[in-house]
MARMARPA-911626 format. One record per residue: residue number from 1; residue in three letters; x, y, z of N, C-alpha, C, O in turn. Coordinates in steps of 0.2 Angstrom, whole numbers, plus 5000, padded with zeros to 4 digits. Layout:
N
num:NUM | residuo:ALA | n_c1:X | n_c2:Y | n_c3:Z | ca_c1:X | ca_c2:Y | ca_c3:Z | c_c1:X | c_c2:Y | c_c3:Z | o_c1:X | o_c2:Y | o_c3:Z $
...
end
This chain:
113
num:1 | residuo:UNK | n_c1:4969 | n_c2:5019 | n_c3:5262 | ca_c1:4967 | ca_c2:5012 | ca_c3:5260 | c_c1:4970 | c_c2:5008 | c_c3:5266 | o_c1:4975 | o_c2:5009 | o_c3:5268 $
num:2 | residuo:UNK | n_c1:4966 | n_c2:5002 | n_c3:5267 | ca_c1:4969 | ca_c2:4998 | ca_c3:5272 | c_c1:4973 | c_c2:4993 | c_c3:5269 | o_c1:4974 | o_c2:4992 | o_c3:5263 $
num:3 | residuo:UNK | n_c1:4977 | n_c2:4989 | n_c3:5274 | ca_c1:4982 | ca_c2:4984 | ca_c3:5272 | c_c1:4979 | c_c2:4978 | c_c3:5268 | o_c1:4982 | o_c2:4976 | o_c3:5263 $
num:4 | residuo:UNK | n_c1:4973 | n_c2:4976 | n_c3:5269 | ca_c1:4970 | ca_c2:4971 | ca_c3:5266 | c_c1:4969 | c_c2:4972 | c_c3:5258 | o_c1:4969 | o_c2:4968 | o_c3:5254 $
num:5 | residuo:UNK | n_c1:4967 | n_c2:4979 | n_c3:5257 | ca_c1:4967 | ca_c2:4981 | ca_c3:5250 | c_c1:4973 | c_c2:4980 | c_c3:5246 | o_c1:4973 | o_c2:4977 | o_c3:5241 $
num:6 | residuo:UNK | n_c1:4979 | n_c2:4982 | n_c3:5249 | ca_c1:4985 | ca_c2:4982 | ca_c3:5246 | c_c1:4987 | c_c2:4974 | c_c3:5245 | o_c1:4990 | o_c2:4973 | o_c3:5240 $
num:7 | residuo:UNK | n_c1:4986 | n_c2:4970 | n_c3:5250 | ca_c1:4987 | ca_c2:4963 | ca_c3:5249 | c_c1:4983 | c_c2:4960 | c_c3:5243 | o_c1:4986 | o_c2:4956 | o_c3:5239 $
num:8 | residuo:UNK | n_c1:4977 | n_c2:4962 | n_c3:5243 | ca_c1:4973 | ca_c2:4959 | ca_c3:5238 | c_c1:4975 | c_c2:4962 | c_c3:5231 | o_c1:4976 | o_c2:4958 | o_c3:5226 $
num:9 | residuo:UNK | n_c1:4977 | n_c2:4968 | n_c3:5231 | ca_c1:4979 | ca_c2:4971 | ca_c3:5224 | c_c1:4986 | c_c2:4968 | c_c3:5222 | o_c1:4987 | o_c2:4967 | o_c3:5216 $
num:10 | residuo:UNK | n_c1:4990 | n_c2:4966 | n_c3:5227 | ca_c1:4997 | ca_c2:4963 | ca_c3:5225 | c_c1:4995 | c_c2:4956 | c_c3:5223 | o_c1:4999 | o_c2:4954 | o_c3:5218 $
num:11 | residuo:UNK | n_c1:4991 | n_c2:4953 | n_c3:5226 | ca_c1:4989 | ca_c2:4946 | ca_c3:5224 | c_c1:4986 | c_c2:4946 | c_c3:5217 | o_c1:4988 | o_c2:4942 | o_c3:5212 $
num:12 | residuo:UNK | n_c1:4982 | n_c2:4951 | n_c3:5215 | ca_c1:4979 | ca_c2:4951 | ca_c3:5209 | c_c1:4984 | c_c2:4953 | c_c3:5203 | o_c1:4984 | o_c2:4950 | o_c3:5198 $
num:13 | residuo:UNK | n_c1:4988 | n_c2:4957 | n_c3:5205 | ca_c1:4994 | ca_c2:4959 | ca_c3:5200 | c_c1:4998 | c_c2:4953 | c_c3:5199 | o_c1:5001 | o_c2:4952 | o_c3:5193 $
num:14 | residuo:UNK | n_c1:5000 | n_c2:4949 | n_c3:5204 | ca_c1:5004 | ca_c2:4943 | ca_c3:5204 | c_c1:5001 | c_c2:4938 | c_c3:5199 | o_c1:5004 | o_c2:4935 | o_c3:5195 $
num:15 | residuo:UNK | n_c1:4994 | n_c2:4937 | n_c3:5200 | ca_c1:4991 | ca_c2:4933 | ca_c3:5196 | c_c1:4990 | c_c2:4935 | c_c3:5189 | o_c1:4991 | o_c2:4931 | o_c3:5185 $
num:16 | residuo:UNK | n_c1:4989 | n_c2:4941 | n_c3:5188 | ca_c1:4989 | ca_c2:4944 | ca_c3:5181 | c_c1:4996 | c_c2:4943 | c_c3:5178 | o_c1:4996 | o_c2:4941 | o_c3:5172 $
num:17 | residuo:UNK | n_c1:5001 | n_c2:4944 | n_c3:5181 | ca_c1:5008 | ca_c2:4943 | ca_c3:5178 | c_c1:5009 | c_c2:4936 | c_c3:5177 | o_c1:5012 | o_c2:4934 | o_c3:5172 $
num:18 | residuo:UNK | n_c1:5007 | n_c2:4931 | n_c3:5181 | ca_c1:5008 | ca_c2:4924 | ca_c3:5180 | c_c1:5004 | c_c2:4922 | c_c3:5174 | o_c1:5006 | o_c2:4918 | o_c3:5170 $
num:19 | residuo:UNK | n_c1:4998 | n_c2:4925 | n_c3:5173 | ca_c1:4994 | ca_c2:4923 | ca_c3:5168 | c_c1:4997 | c_c2:4926 | c_c3:5161 | o_c1:4995 | o_c2:4923 | o_c3:5156 $
num:20 | residuo:UNK | n_c1:5000 | n_c2:4931 | n_c3:5161 | ca_c1:5003 | ca_c2:4934 | ca_c3:5155 | c_c1:5009 | c_c2:4930 | c_c3:5153 | o_c1:5011 | o_c2:4930 | o_c3:5147 $
num:21 | residuo:UNK | n_c1:5013 | n_c2:4926 | n_c3:5157 | ca_c1:5019 | ca_c2:4923 | ca_c3:5155 | c_c1:5017 | c_c2:4918 | c_c3:5149 | o_c1:5021 | o_c2:4918 | o_c3:5144 $
num:22 | residuo:UNK | n_c1:5012 | n_c2:4913 | n_c3:5150 | ca_c1:5011 | ca_c2:4909 | ca_c3:5144 | c_c1:5008 | c_c2:4912 | c_c3:5138 | o_c1:5009 | o_c2:4910 | o_c3:5132 $
num:23 | residuo:UNK | n_c1:5005 | n_c2:4918 | n_c3:5139 | ca_c1:5003 | ca_c2:4922 | ca_c3:5133 | c_c1:5008 | c_c2:4923 | c_c3:5128 | o_c1:5007 | o_c2:4924 | o_c3:5122 $
num:24 | residuo:UNK | n_c1:5014 | n_c2:4924 | n_c3:5130 | ca_c1:5020 | ca_c2:4926 | ca_c3:5126 | c_c1:5023 | c_c2:4920 | c_c3:5122 | o_c1:5027 | o_c2:4920 | o_c3:5118 $
num:25 | residuo:UNK | n_c1:5020 | n_c2:4914 | n_c3:5124 | ca_c1:5023 | ca_c2:4908 | ca_c3:5121 | c_c1:5021 | c_c2:4908 | c_c3:5114 | o_c1:5015 | o_c2:4909 | o_c3:5112 $
num:26 | residuo:UNK | n_c1:5026 | n_c2:4907 | n_c3:5110 | ca_c1:5025 | ca_c2:4906 | ca_c3:5102 | c_c1:5025 | c_c2:4913 | c_c3:5099 | o_c1:5024 | o_c2:4914 | o_c3:5093 $
num:27 | residuo:UNK | n_c1:5026 | n_c2:4919 | n_c3:5103 | ca_c1:5026 | ca_c2:4925 | ca_c3:5100 | c_c1:5032 | c_c2:4926 | c_c3:5094 | o_c1:5031 | o_c2:4929 | o_c3:5089 $
num:28 | residuo:UNK | n_c1:5038 | n_c2:4923 | n_c3:5096 | ca_c1:5043 | ca_c2:4923 | ca_c3:5091 | c_c1:5041 | c_c2:4920 | c_c3:5084 | o_c1:5043 | o_c2:4922 | o_c3:5079 $
num:29 | residuo:UNK | n_c1:5038 | n_c2:4914 | n_c3:5085 | ca_c1:5035 | ca_c2:4911 | ca_c3:5079 | c_c1:5030 | c_c2:4915 | c_c3:5075 | o_c1:5030 | o_c2:4915 | o_c3:5069 $
num:30 | residuo:UNK | n_c1:5026 | n_c2:4918 | n_c3:5079 | ca_c1:5021 | ca_c2:4922 | ca_c3:5076 | c_c1:5024 | c_c2:4928 | c_c3:5072 | o_c1:5022 | o_c2:4929 | o_c3:5066 $
num:31 | residuo:UNK | n_c1:5029 | n_c2:4931 | n_c3:5075 | ca_c1:5033 | ca_c2:4936 | ca_c3:5071 | c_c1:5037 | c_c2:4933 | c_c3:5065 | o_c1:5037 | o_c2:4937 | o_c3:5060 $
num:32 | residuo:UNK | n_c1:5039 | n_c2:4927 | n_c3:5066 | ca_c1:5043 | ca_c2:4924 | ca_c3:5060 | c_c1:5038 | c_c2:4923 | c_c3:5054 | o_c1:5040 | o_c2:4924 | o_c3:5049 $
num:33 | residuo:UNK | n_c1:5032 | n_c2:4921 | n_c3:5056 | ca_c1:5027 | ca_c2:4920 | ca_c3:5051 | c_c1:5025 | c_c2:4926 | c_c3:5048 | o_c1:5024 | o_c2:4927 | o_c3:5042 $
num:34 | residuo:UNK | n_c1:5025 | n_c2:4932 | n_c3:5052 | ca_c1:5023 | ca_c2:4938 | ca_c3:5049 | c_c1:5028 | c_c2:4941 | c_c3:5044 | o_c1:5027 | o_c2:4943 | o_c3:5039 $
num:35 | residuo:UNK | n_c1:5035 | n_c2:4940 | n_c3:5046 | ca_c1:5040 | ca_c2:4942 | ca_c3:5041 | c_c1:5040 | c_c2:4938 | c_c3:5035 | o_c1:5040 | o_c2:4941 | o_c3:5029 $
num:36 | residuo:UNK | n_c1:5038 | n_c2:4931 | n_c3:5035 | ca_c1:5038 | ca_c2:4927 | ca_c3:5029 | c_c1:5032 | c_c2:4929 | c_c3:5025 | o_c1:5032 | o_c2:4930 | o_c3:5019 $
num:37 | residuo:UNK | n_c1:5026 | n_c2:4931 | n_c3:5029 | ca_c1:5020 | ca_c2:4933 | ca_c3:5026 | c_c1:5022 | c_c2:4940 | c_c3:5022 | o_c1:5020 | o_c2:4941 | o_c3:5016 $
num:38 | residuo:UNK | n_c1:5025 | n_c2:4944 | n_c3:5025 | ca_c1:5027 | ca_c2:4951 | ca_c3:5021 | c_c1:5031 | c_c2:4950 | c_c3:5015 | o_c1:5030 | o_c2:4953 | o_c3:5010 $
num:39 | residuo:UNK | n_c1:5036 | n_c2:4945 | n_c3:5016 | ca_c1:5040 | ca_c2:4943 | ca_c3:5010 | c_c1:5036 | c_c2:4940 | c_c3:5005 | o_c1:5037 | o_c2:4942 | o_c3:4999 $
num:40 | residuo:UNK | n_c1:5032 | n_c2:4936 | n_c3:5007 | ca_c1:5027 | ca_c2:4932 | ca_c3:5002 | c_c1:5023 | c_c2:4937 | c_c3:4998 | o_c1:5022 | o_c2:4937 | o_c3:4992 $
num:41 | residuo:UNK | n_c1:5020 | n_c2:4942 | n_c3:5002 | ca_c1:5016 | ca_c2:4947 | ca_c3:4999 | c_c1:5020 | c_c2:4952 | c_c3:4994 | o_c1:5018 | o_c2:4953 | o_c3:4988 $
num:42 | residuo:UNK | n_c1:5026 | n_c2:4954 | n_c3:4996 | ca_c1:5031 | ca_c2:4958 | ca_c3:4992 | c_c1:5033 | c_c2:4954 | c_c3:4985 | o_c1:5034 | o_c2:4957 | o_c3:4980 $
num:43 | residuo:UNK | n_c1:5033 | n_c2:4947 | n_c3:4986 | ca_c1:5035 | ca_c2:4943 | ca_c3:4980 | c_c1:5029 | c_c2:4940 | c_c3:4976 | o_c1:5030 | o_c2:4936 | o_c3:4972 $
num:44 | residuo:UNK | n_c1:5023 | n_c2:4943 | n_c3:4978 | ca_c1:5017 | ca_c2:4941 | ca_c3:4974 | c_c1:5015 | c_c2:4933 | c_c3:4975 | o_c1:5013 | o_c2:4930 | o_c3:4970 $
num:45 | residuo:UNK | n_c1:5017 | n_c2:4931 | n_c3:4981 | ca_c1:5015 | ca_c2:4924 | ca_c3:4982 | c_c1:5009 | c_c2:4923 | c_c3:4987 | o_c1:5010 | o_c2:4922 | o_c3:4993 $
num:46 | residuo:UNK | n_c1:5003 | n_c2:4925 | n_c3:4984 | ca_c1:4997 | ca_c2:4925 | ca_c3:4988 | c_c1:4996 | c_c2:4919 | c_c3:4992 | o_c1:4993 | o_c2:4919 | o_c3:4997 $
num:47 | residuo:UNK | n_c1:4997 | n_c2:4913 | n_c3:4988 | ca_c1:4995 | ca_c2:4907 | ca_c3:4991 | c_c1:4999 | c_c2:4906 | c_c3:4997 | o_c1:4997 | o_c2:4903 | o_c3:5002 $
num:48 | residuo:UNK | n_c1:5005 | n_c2:4908 | n_c3:4997 | ca_c1:5010 | ca_c2:4907 | ca_c3:5003 | c_c1:5008 | c_c2:4912 | c_c3:5009 | o_c1:5008 | o_c2:4910 | o_c3:5015 $
num:49 | residuo:UNK | n_c1:5006 | n_c2:4917 | n_c3:5007 | ca_c1:5004 | ca_c2:4922 | ca_c3:5012 | c_c1:4997 | c_c2:4919 | c_c3:5015 | o_c1:4997 | o_c2:4920 | o_c3:5021 $
num:50 | residuo:UNK | n_c1:4993 | n_c2:4917 | n_c3:5011 | ca_c1:4987 | ca_c2:4914 | ca_c3:5014 | c_c1:4989 | c_c2:4908 | c_c3:5019 | o_c1:4986 | o_c2:4907 | o_c3:5024 $
num:51 | residuo:UNK | n_c1:4994 | n_c2:4904 | n_c3:5017 | ca_c1:4996 | ca_c2:4898 | ca_c3:5021 | c_c1:4998 | c_c2:4901 | c_c3:5028 | o_c1:4997 | o_c2:4898 | o_c3:5033 $
num:52 | residuo:UNK | n_c1:5003 | n_c2:4906 | n_c3:5028 | ca_c1:5005 | ca_c2:4909 | ca_c3:5034 | c_c1:5000 | c_c2:4911 | c_c3:5038 | o_c1:5000 | o_c2:4910 | o_c3:5044 $
num:53 | residuo:UNK | n_c1:4995 | n_c2:4915 | n_c3:5036 | ca_c1:4989 | ca_c2:4917 | ca_c3:5039 | c_c1:4985 | c_c2:4912 | c_c3:5042 | o_c1:4983 | o_c2:4912 | o_c3:5048 $
num:54 | residuo:UNK | n_c1:4984 | n_c2:4906 | n_c3:5039 | ca_c1:4980 | ca_c2:4900 | ca_c3:5041 | c_c1:4984 | c_c2:4897 | c_c3:5047 | o_c1:4980 | o_c2:4895 | o_c3:5052 $
num:55 | residuo:UNK | n_c1:4990 | n_c2:4897 | n_c3:5047 | ca_c1:4994 | ca_c2:4894 | ca_c3:5053 | c_c1:4993 | c_c2:4899 | c_c3:5059 | o_c1:4992 | o_c2:4896 | o_c3:5064 $
num:56 | residuo:UNK | n_c1:4993 | n_c2:4905 | n_c3:5058 | ca_c1:4992 | ca_c2:4910 | ca_c3:5064 | c_c1:4985 | c_c2:4909 | c_c3:5066 | o_c1:4984 | o_c2:4909 | o_c3:5072 $
num:57 | residuo:UNK | n_c1:4980 | n_c2:4909 | n_c3:5062 | ca_c1:4973 | ca_c2:4908 | ca_c3:5064 | c_c1:4972 | c_c2:4902 | c_c3:5068 | o_c1:4969 | o_c2:4901 | o_c3:5073 $
num:58 | residuo:UNK | n_c1:4976 | n_c2:4896 | n_c3:5066 | ca_c1:4975 | ca_c2:4890 | ca_c3:5069 | c_c1:4978 | c_c2:4889 | c_c3:5076 | o_c1:4975 | o_c2:4886 | o_c3:5080 $
num:59 | residuo:UNK | n_c1:4983 | n_c2:4893 | n_c3:5077 | ca_c1:4987 | ca_c2:4892 | ca_c3:5083 | c_c1:4987 | c_c2:4898 | c_c3:5088 | o_c1:4987 | o_c2:4897 | o_c3:5094 $
num:60 | residuo:UNK | n_c1:4987 | n_c2:4904 | n_c3:5085 | ca_c1:4988 | ca_c2:4909 | ca_c3:5090 | c_c1:4982 | c_c2:4911 | c_c3:5094 | o_c1:4976 | o_c2:4911 | o_c3:5091 $
num:61 | residuo:UNK | n_c1:4983 | n_c2:4913 | n_c3:5100 | ca_c1:4977 | ca_c2:4915 | ca_c3:5104 | c_c1:4974 | c_c2:4922 | c_c3:5100 | o_c1:4978 | o_c2:4926 | o_c3:5098 $
num:62 | residuo:UNK | n_c1:4968 | n_c2:4923 | n_c3:5101 | ca_c1:4965 | ca_c2:4929 | ca_c3:5098 | c_c1:4965 | c_c2:4934 | c_c3:5102 | o_c1:4960 | o_c2:4936 | o_c3:5106 $
num:63 | residuo:UNK | n_c1:4971 | n_c2:4937 | n_c3:5103 | ca_c1:4972 | ca_c2:4943 | ca_c3:5107 | c_c1:4976 | c_c2:4949 | c_c3:5103 | o_c1:4979 | o_c2:4947 | o_c3:5098 $
num:64 | residuo:UNK | n_c1:4975 | n_c2:4955 | n_c3:5105 | ca_c1:4978 | ca_c2:4960 | ca_c3:5102 | c_c1:4986 | c_c2:4959 | c_c3:5101 | o_c1:4989 | o_c2:4961 | o_c3:5096 $
num:65 | residuo:UNK | n_c1:4989 | n_c2:4957 | n_c3:5106 | ca_c1:4996 | ca_c2:4956 | ca_c3:5107 | c_c1:4998 | c_c2:4951 | c_c3:5101 | o_c1:5003 | o_c2:4953 | o_c3:5097 $
num:66 | residuo:UNK | n_c1:4995 | n_c2:4946 | n_c3:5100 | ca_c1:4997 | ca_c2:4941 | ca_c3:5094 | c_c1:4995 | c_c2:4944 | c_c3:5087 | o_c1:4999 | o_c2:4944 | o_c3:5083 $
num:67 | residuo:UNK | n_c1:4990 | n_c2:4947 | n_c3:5087 | ca_c1:4988 | ca_c2:4950 | ca_c3:5080 | c_c1:4993 | c_c2:4956 | c_c3:5079 | o_c1:4995 | o_c2:4957 | o_c3:5073 $
num:68 | residuo:UNK | n_c1:4994 | n_c2:4960 | n_c3:5083 | ca_c1:4999 | ca_c2:4966 | ca_c3:5082 | c_c1:5006 | c_c2:4963 | c_c3:5080 | o_c1:5009 | o_c2:4966 | o_c3:5076 $
num:69 | residuo:UNK | n_c1:5008 | n_c2:4958 | n_c3:5084 | ca_c1:5015 | ca_c2:4955 | ca_c3:5082 | c_c1:5015 | c_c2:4953 | c_c3:5075 | o_c1:5020 | o_c2:4954 | o_c3:5072 $
num:70 | residuo:UNK | n_c1:5010 | n_c2:4949 | n_c3:5073 | ca_c1:5009 | ca_c2:4947 | ca_c3:5066 | c_c1:5009 | c_c2:4952 | c_c3:5061 | o_c1:5013 | o_c2:4952 | o_c3:5056 $
num:71 | residuo:UNK | n_c1:5005 | n_c2:4957 | n_c3:5062 | ca_c1:5004 | ca_c2:4963 | ca_c3:5057 | c_c1:5011 | c_c2:4967 | c_c3:5057 | o_c1:5013 | o_c2:4969 | o_c3:5051 $
num:72 | residuo:UNK | n_c1:5014 | n_c2:4969 | n_c3:5063 | ca_c1:5020 | ca_c2:4973 | ca_c3:5063 | c_c1:5025 | c_c2:4969 | c_c3:5059 | o_c1:5029 | o_c2:4972 | o_c3:5055 $
num:73 | residuo:UNK | n_c1:5026 | n_c2:4962 | n_c3:5060 | ca_c1:5031 | ca_c2:4958 | ca_c3:5057 | c_c1:5030 | c_c2:4958 | c_c3:5050 | o_c1:5034 | o_c2:4958 | o_c3:5046 $
num:74 | residuo:UNK | n_c1:5023 | n_c2:4957 | n_c3:5048 | ca_c1:5022 | ca_c2:4957 | ca_c3:5041 | c_c1:5024 | c_c2:4964 | c_c3:5037 | o_c1:5027 | o_c2:4963 | o_c3:5032 $
num:75 | residuo:UNK | n_c1:5023 | n_c2:4969 | n_c3:5040 | ca_c1:5025 | ca_c2:4976 | ca_c3:5037 | c_c1:5033 | c_c2:4976 | c_c3:5037 | o_c1:5035 | o_c2:4978 | o_c3:5032 $
num:76 | residuo:UNK | n_c1:5036 | n_c2:4974 | n_c3:5042 | ca_c1:5043 | ca_c2:4974 | ca_c3:5042 | c_c1:5046 | c_c2:4969 | c_c3:5036 | o_c1:5051 | o_c2:4971 | o_c3:5033 $
num:77 | residuo:UNK | n_c1:5043 | n_c2:4963 | n_c3:5036 | ca_c1:5045 | ca_c2:4958 | ca_c3:5031 | c_c1:5044 | c_c2:4961 | c_c3:5024 | o_c1:5048 | o_c2:4960 | o_c3:5019 $
num:78 | residuo:UNK | n_c1:5038 | n_c2:4964 | n_c3:5023 | ca_c1:5037 | ca_c2:4967 | ca_c3:5016 | c_c1:5042 | c_c2:4973 | c_c3:5014 | o_c1:5045 | o_c2:4973 | o_c3:5009 $
num:79 | residuo:UNK | n_c1:5043 | n_c2:4977 | n_c3:5019 | ca_c1:5047 | ca_c2:4983 | ca_c3:5018 | c_c1:5055 | c_c2:4980 | c_c3:5017 | o_c1:5058 | o_c2:4983 | o_c3:5013 $
num:80 | residuo:UNK | n_c1:5057 | n_c2:4976 | n_c3:5021 | ca_c1:5064 | ca_c2:4973 | ca_c3:5020 | c_c1:5065 | c_c2:4970 | c_c3:5013 | o_c1:5070 | o_c2:4971 | o_c3:5010 $
num:81 | residuo:UNK | n_c1:5059 | n_c2:4967 | n_c3:5011 | ca_c1:5060 | ca_c2:4964 | ca_c3:5004 | c_c1:5060 | c_c2:4969 | c_c3:4998 | o_c1:5064 | o_c2:4969 | o_c3:4994 $
num:82 | residuo:UNK | n_c1:5056 | n_c2:4974 | n_c3:4999 | ca_c1:5055 | ca_c2:4979 | ca_c3:4994 | c_c1:5061 | c_c2:4984 | c_c3:4994 | o_c1:5064 | o_c2:4985 | o_c3:4989 $
num:83 | residuo:UNK | n_c1:5063 | n_c2:4986 | n_c3:5000 | ca_c1:5069 | ca_c2:4990 | ca_c3:5000 | c_c1:5075 | c_c2:4987 | c_c3:5000 | o_c1:5080 | o_c2:4990 | o_c3:4998 $
num:84 | residuo:UNK | n_c1:5076 | n_c2:4981 | n_c3:5001 | ca_c1:5082 | ca_c2:4977 | ca_c3:5001 | c_c1:5084 | c_c2:4976 | c_c3:4994 | o_c1:5090 | o_c2:4974 | o_c3:4992 $
num:85 | residuo:UNK | n_c1:5080 | n_c2:4976 | n_c3:4989 | ca_c1:5081 | ca_c2:4975 | ca_c3:4982 | c_c1:5084 | c_c2:4968 | c_c3:4981 | o_c1:5086 | o_c2:4967 | o_c3:4975 $
num:86 | residuo:UNK | n_c1:5083 | n_c2:4963 | n_c3:4985 | ca_c1:5086 | ca_c2:4957 | ca_c3:4984 | c_c1:5080 | c_c2:4953 | c_c3:4980 | o_c1:5074 | o_c2:4954 | o_c3:4980 $
num:87 | residuo:UNK | n_c1:5083 | n_c2:4948 | n_c3:4976 | ca_c1:5078 | ca_c2:4944 | ca_c3:4973 | c_c1:5073 | c_c2:4940 | c_c3:4977 | o_c1:5075 | o_c2:4938 | o_c3:4983 $
num:88 | residuo:UNK | n_c1:5067 | n_c2:4939 | n_c3:4975 | ca_c1:5063 | ca_c2:4935 | ca_c3:4979 | c_c1:5065 | c_c2:4928 | c_c3:4980 | o_c1:5068 | o_c2:4925 | o_c3:4975 $
num:89 | residuo:UNK | n_c1:5064 | n_c2:4925 | n_c3:4986 | ca_c1:5066 | ca_c2:4918 | ca_c3:4986 | c_c1:5061 | c_c2:4913 | c_c3:4983 | o_c1:5056 | o_c2:4916 | o_c3:4981 $
num:90 | residuo:UNK | n_c1:5064 | n_c2:4908 | n_c3:4981 | ca_c1:5059 | ca_c2:4903 | ca_c3:4978 | c_c1:5053 | c_c2:4901 | c_c3:4982 | o_c1:5054 | o_c2:4901 | o_c3:4988 $
num:91 | residuo:UNK | n_c1:5048 | n_c2:4900 | n_c3:4979 | ca_c1:5041 | ca_c2:4899 | ca_c3:4982 | c_c1:5042 | c_c2:4893 | c_c3:4987 | o_c1:5040 | o_c2:4892 | o_c3:4992 $
num:92 | residuo:UNK | n_c1:5046 | n_c2:4888 | n_c3:4985 | ca_c1:5047 | ca_c2:4882 | ca_c3:4989 | c_c1:5051 | c_c2:4883 | c_c3:4995 | o_c1:5050 | o_c2:4880 | o_c3:5000 $
num:93 | residuo:UNK | n_c1:5056 | n_c2:4888 | n_c3:4995 | ca_c1:5060 | ca_c2:4890 | ca_c3:5001 | c_c1:5055 | c_c2:4893 | c_c3:5006 | o_c1:5055 | o_c2:4892 | o_c3:5012 $
num:94 | residuo:UNK | n_c1:5051 | n_c2:4898 | n_c3:5003 | ca_c1:5046 | ca_c2:4901 | ca_c3:5008 | c_c1:5041 | c_c2:4896 | c_c3:5011 | o_c1:5040 | o_c2:4896 | o_c3:5017 $
num:95 | residuo:UNK | n_c1:5039 | n_c2:4891 | n_c3:5007 | ca_c1:5034 | ca_c2:4886 | ca_c3:5009 | c_c1:5038 | c_c2:4882 | c_c3:5015 | o_c1:5035 | o_c2:4880 | o_c3:5020 $
num:96 | residuo:UNK | n_c1:5044 | n_c2:4880 | n_c3:5014 | ca_c1:5048 | ca_c2:4876 | ca_c3:5018 | c_c1:5049 | c_c2:4880 | c_c3:5025 | o_c1:5048 | o_c2:4877 | o_c3:5030 $
num:97 | residuo:UNK | n_c1:5050 | n_c2:4887 | n_c3:5024 | ca_c1:5051 | ca_c2:4891 | ca_c3:5031 | c_c1:5044 | c_c2:4891 | c_c3:5034 | o_c1:5044 | o_c2:4891 | o_c3:5041 $
num:98 | residuo:UNK | n_c1:5039 | n_c2:4892 | n_c3:5031 | ca_c1:5032 | ca_c2:4892 | ca_c3:5034 | c_c1:5031 | c_c2:4885 | c_c3:5038 | o_c1:5029 | o_c2:4885 | o_c3:5044 $
num:99 | residuo:UNK | n_c1:5032 | n_c2:4880 | n_c3:5034 | ca_c1:5031 | ca_c2:4873 | ca_c3:5038 | c_c1:5036 | c_c2:4872 | c_c3:5044 | o_c1:5033 | o_c2:4869 | o_c3:5049 $
num:100 | residuo:UNK | n_c1:5042 | n_c2:4874 | n_c3:5044 | ca_c1:5046 | ca_c2:4874 | ca_c3:5049 | c_c1:5044 | c_c2:4878 | c_c3:5055 | o_c1:5044 | o_c2:4875 | o_c3:5061 $
num:101 | residuo:UNK | n_c1:5042 | n_c2:4884 | n_c3:5054 | ca_c1:5039 | ca_c2:4888 | ca_c3:5059 | c_c1:5033 | c_c2:4886 | c_c3:5062 | o_c1:5031 | o_c2:4886 | o_c3:5068 $
num:102 | residuo:UNK | n_c1:5029 | n_c2:4883 | n_c3:5057 | ca_c1:5022 | ca_c2:4880 | ca_c3:5059 | c_c1:5023 | c_c2:4874 | c_c3:5064 | o_c1:5019 | o_c2:4874 | o_c3:5069 $
num:103 | residuo:UNK | n_c1:5028 | n_c2:4870 | n_c3:5063 | ca_c1:5029 | ca_c2:4864 | ca_c3:5067 | c_c1:5031 | c_c2:4867 | c_c3:5074 | o_c1:5029 | o_c2:4864 | o_c3:5079 $
num:104 | residuo:UNK | n_c1:5036 | n_c2:4871 | n_c3:5074 | ca_c1:5038 | ca_c2:4874 | ca_c3:5081 | c_c1:5032 | c_c2:4877 | c_c3:5084 | o_c1:5031 | o_c2:4876 | o_c3:5090 $
num:105 | residuo:UNK | n_c1:5028 | n_c2:4881 | n_c3:5081 | ca_c1:5022 | ca_c2:4885 | ca_c3:5084 | c_c1:5017 | c_c2:4879 | c_c3:5086 | o_c1:5014 | o_c2:4880 | o_c3:5092 $
num:106 | residuo:UNK | n_c1:5016 | n_c2:4874 | n_c3:5083 | ca_c1:5012 | ca_c2:4869 | ca_c3:5085 | c_c1:5014 | c_c2:4865 | c_c3:5091 | o_c1:5010 | o_c2:4863 | o_c3:5095 $
num:107 | residuo:UNK | n_c1:5020 | n_c2:4865 | n_c3:5092 | ca_c1:5023 | ca_c2:4862 | ca_c3:5099 | c_c1:5022 | c_c2:4867 | c_c3:5104 | o_c1:5020 | o_c2:4865 | o_c3:5110 $
num:108 | residuo:UNK | n_c1:5022 | n_c2:4873 | n_c3:5103 | ca_c1:5021 | ca_c2:4878 | ca_c3:5109 | c_c1:5014 | c_c2:4880 | c_c3:5110 | o_c1:5012 | o_c2:4881 | o_c3:5116 $
num:109 | residuo:UNK | n_c1:5010 | n_c2:4881 | n_c3:5104 | ca_c1:5003 | ca_c2:4882 | ca_c3:5105 | c_c1:4999 | c_c2:4877 | c_c3:5101 | o_c1:4998 | o_c2:4878 | o_c3:5095 $
num:110 | residuo:UNK | n_c1:4996 | n_c2:4872 | n_c3:5104 | ca_c1:4992 | ca_c2:4868 | ca_c3:5100 | c_c1:4986 | c_c2:4871 | c_c3:5096 | o_c1:4985 | o_c2:4877 | o_c3:5098 $
num:111 | residuo:UNK | n_c1:4984 | n_c2:4868 | n_c3:5091 | ca_c1:4978 | ca_c2:4871 | ca_c3:5087 | c_c1:4973 | c_c2:4874 | c_c3:5092 | o_c1:4971 | o_c2:4870 | o_c3:5096 $
num:112 | residuo:UNK | n_c1:4970 | n_c2:4879 | n_c3:5090 | ca_c1:4964 | ca_c2:4882 | ca_c3:5094 | c_c1:4958 | c_c2:4880 | c_c3:5091 | o_c1:4952 | o_c2:4882 | o_c3:5094 $
num:113 | residuo:UNK | n_c1:4957 | n_c2:4877 | n_c3:5085 | ca_c1:4951 | ca_c2:4875 | ca_c3:5082 | c_c1:4948 | c_c2:4869 | c_c3:5085 | o_c1:4943 | o_c2:4867 | o_c3:5083 $
end
């Protein structure tokens, strides 16, 4: 292969890497919402679970990375609540946590709707 091919390949790879950097913006907040969602599900707080999902749908890019982060964190949050045997937090506490994370996520990733 010639030299120009490798230069082009390097440029494409660099561009792809640069494009990936903003994609991770907000991923920690998406994972936090997933953990809260799992906890809400384990505590039979379906309305709070729906609220967490709404925030994710409103702000997160529709990519496998964000979807998987939310789903995996949901599973972890659910299992931690169930296996931890701790009492469920008050619904108001979960709602407040959702609102705090949603505000931070909104700063990092404006609404996509």
